[in-house]
N, C-alpha and C positions, 0 to 999 in steps of 0.2 A: 018474850022469853023463849018461844019455840025456835027462833033463829039461832040461839046459842047451841042447840042440840040437833040441828038439822045436818044430816050427812048426805052429801052429794058425791057424784063421781069426782068432781074437783077436789073435794075434801079427802077422798080416799087416795087419790094420786098424790096430793100434797103430804098426806100422812106417810106414805111409802118413801117419797123423796126426802122428807124431813127426818124420818127415822134413820135412813141410811147416812145422811149428812151428820146427824146428831151422833151416831155410832162412831163415825170416823173422827169427828172432833173430840169426842169423849175419850177415844183411845190414844190419839196422837197430838192433840193440841191442848195441853194442860200444863199447869205449873204446880209442882209439889209444895205442900205446906209443911211446917214443922210438926204438925199433928199427924200421927200415923193414919194411913189409909184415907187421907183427905187431901184433895187437890183443888186448885182454882181451875174450874172447868169452863172453857169457852163455849161448849155445847149448849149451855143454858141460855146464852144470849141469842143464839140462832133458834133454839126451841121457842123462846118467848116471841121472837119475830113471827114464826109460823103460827103460833097459838093466837096471836092478835089478828092475823090475817084470816085464819080458818076456823077459829073457835076453840072452846075448851075440850071437845072430844078429840079433835086433831092434836091439840097441844098435849093432852094427857097421853094419848097413844104414841106420839112421836117420842116423848121422853121415856115412857115405859119400855117401848120396843127397842129404842136406841140404846138405852142403858142395859137392858137384859141381854141383847146381842153382844154388846161390848164386853160385859162380864163373862158371858159364855165363851167368847173367842179368846179372851185374855187369860181367864182363870179356870175354865172348864165348866163352871156353873155360875148362875147369877146369885148375887147376894140380895135375896128377895126383899129384905126390909128397906134397903136403899133404892131398889128398883121401883117398889111401890111408892116410896116417897118422891122419886123422880116423876112418876105418873101424876101424883097429887100436885106437884109443883107445876108441871106443864099444863094441867087442867086449870089451875088457879090463874096462870098467865092468860089463858084464853078467856077469862071473865072480863078482860079489857076489850074483848072482841068488838062490841058495838059502842063502846064508851070513848074511843079515841079519835074518831073521825079520820083515821089514816087513809081509808079508801076514798075519801072526799078531798084529800090533799090538805087536811086541816090539822096535821099532827104537829102542834106547837104548844107553847106554854102550859095551859091548863091540861091538855091531853097528855103531855109528857109527865106532869105531876100525877094525874090519875093513874096512868100506866105504872109508874114507879111505886106508888102507894100499894096498888094491887099486887105487884110482883114481890115487894118486900114482905107484905103480909103472907103471901103464898109461900115464900121461902121460909119464913119463920114457922108457919104451920107444918110444912113438909119436913124441915130439917131439925127443928127444936122439939117437935111433938111426935110426928109420925115415925120418922126413922129411929130415934132412940127407943121409943116404946116398943116398936116391932123388933129392934135388936135385942131388947131385954126379953120379950116374950118368945121369940123364935129361936134365938141363938144363945140366950143366957149370958149376954155380954155384961161386963162390969158397968154399973150405972154411971159412975163419974166419967169414964172414958167415952161412952156413947153420947152423953149430953155435951161434953166438951167438943167432940167431933161434930155434933149437930149444930152447935152455936157457931163454930168456925165455918162450917159448910154454908149455913144460912147467910153469914156475913159475906163470904167470898162470892157466893152465887148472886146475892143481891147487887154487889158491886159489878160483877160481870154482866148481868142483865141490864143494870143501869147504864153501863157504857156501851156494850156491843148491841144489845137489844134496842136501846134508844137510838143509837146512830143508824142502825139498819132501818128502823121505822121512819126516822126523819128522811133518810135518803129515798125510801120507797114512797113516802108521802109527797115528796117533792116532784116525783114523776107523774103524779095524778093531777088531772085538771080540776082546779078549784070550782066548787059549785057556784054558778052565777058569774063565772069569769068570761064566758063567751057572749059576745053581743050579736044580736040579730041584725043583718045588714039589709 
């Protein structure tokens, strides 16, 4: 369990790079939905990729910092309820860190299912619970609107991560040498 929360120089560098890429994708590579202030965000697929490779701390910080910077640059200040929910989301993706076998080149069948179950649960927690509750508590937003936005965001982010995150992890896993694949001559 200690490995999940270990922070190294590698983790810090990955967090900085990941947050910058997350911010750019969050700002420029999105598809609007019919629900106000809710978009299909490709950034979560990339954030999930980094979270699985570097753990929940990196995943949470990448999504939190990337979302906060994006909001600050686009709107003048972050919408904290959703920034916090992004951090929760990224952290939850990182819980798949040691469960997928991607570093050993074993990201297939069972690992893909484990990753996607974790990310869907994380998206539901972040967008159907954390974001709407904080919207109500912090900004006094209407209950029916924030829960509708949260449900739509959870569904869209789950699909984005299932496609983009899974494909990135499959591609990355394919570059790794499988354990026991080298023979001694």
